[in-house]
N, C-alpha and C positions, 0 to 999 in steps of 0.2 A: 285722482280717479277714487270715486266713492264705492263702498261696499257691494252695493247693487251693480256696479258696473265691472267689478271684479267677478262677481258671481257669474254674470252673463256670460263673460270672456271664458272663464272655466268650463262653464257648460258647453259653450260654442267649441272649444277646442275638444273636449271631450268626444263630441260628435264628429268632428273632422277625423280624429286619431281612430275612433271606431270605425268610421267609414273607409279610412285608409287600409285597415286589417281586411274588411271584408272585400274590398276592390282587389287586393293581393290574392286573396283566397278564390275569389271568383274567376280571376285571370288566370290562376295556377292551382288547382286544388290541393296538389301535391306539395306546395310550399307549407303547410301545416306539419309536414314531416321533416321539414328541413330545419336544423338548430344551429345556433352559434352562441357563444358566451357574450352577453351584453357587456360593452367597455365601461358601462355606467354602474349597473346594480350588479355585475358580475353572475347573474344567473343565466342558466343554459335555457334559451327562449326560442320560439318560434321565428323562424324569418318573416313570416306574415306580419305586416304593419310596420316592420323595423325600418329604419332610416339610417343612412351614412351621413354623417356631418364630418366632413374633413377626414381624419384618419380615425375616427370613432364611429363604430355600428352601436346603436341605440335599438332595445327592443321597443314595442309598442308602448308599455307601460312608461319607459323612461322618455320616449317620444313625447308623450304626454306631459309629462314633468317640464322638459326643455321648452315646450310651446308655450305652456303656460307661464313659466319663468320669463321666455322672450316678450310675449304679450303683455305681462305687467312689469315689465323694465326691472326685473329682479337680477338679471344678469346680462350682459351683451356678448357673450361668448361660451361655446359648449363646454370648453375646458373648466370654465368656474363650477358648471354643473358636475362634471367629472369629479373635479377635486372634492366638492362638497360631499359626494358619495362614496369616497374613499373606505370609509369603515363599513358601509354595507357591503362593498366588493371583498374586503378583507374577511368579514364574517362568512360570506357566501363561501369562499376558497377555504376556510377554516372547516365549515360544514361539509363541504366535498370531501376533504381529504378524512375527516372522521368516518362518513359514510364509505368512502372507498376502502379504508382500513378494515370496517366491519364486514363488508362484503367479502374482503380476503381472508378474514378470519373465521367465517361460517362454511 
């Protein structure tokens, strides 16, 4: 697969994932007020555009990473992406703990 094909796939995936989020919001506008902690990046994200992959729920941003990875044959199961994002999740948890401590100290 050449670079132009890869770029085309990435652009198509961006459109699909963006549309998924818009469709979720159109179907239920209140979904933007519902949050969860993404099993991939660890961030607290809106349910809009999220997808459940087996035991893991991914936010819309991570769904994009997953779908691009699958389309470009970078990995063949979601666990590989989850494992690759471990440092990001840990950083997010540490930041949450710092912010929480600061909230309680003020």
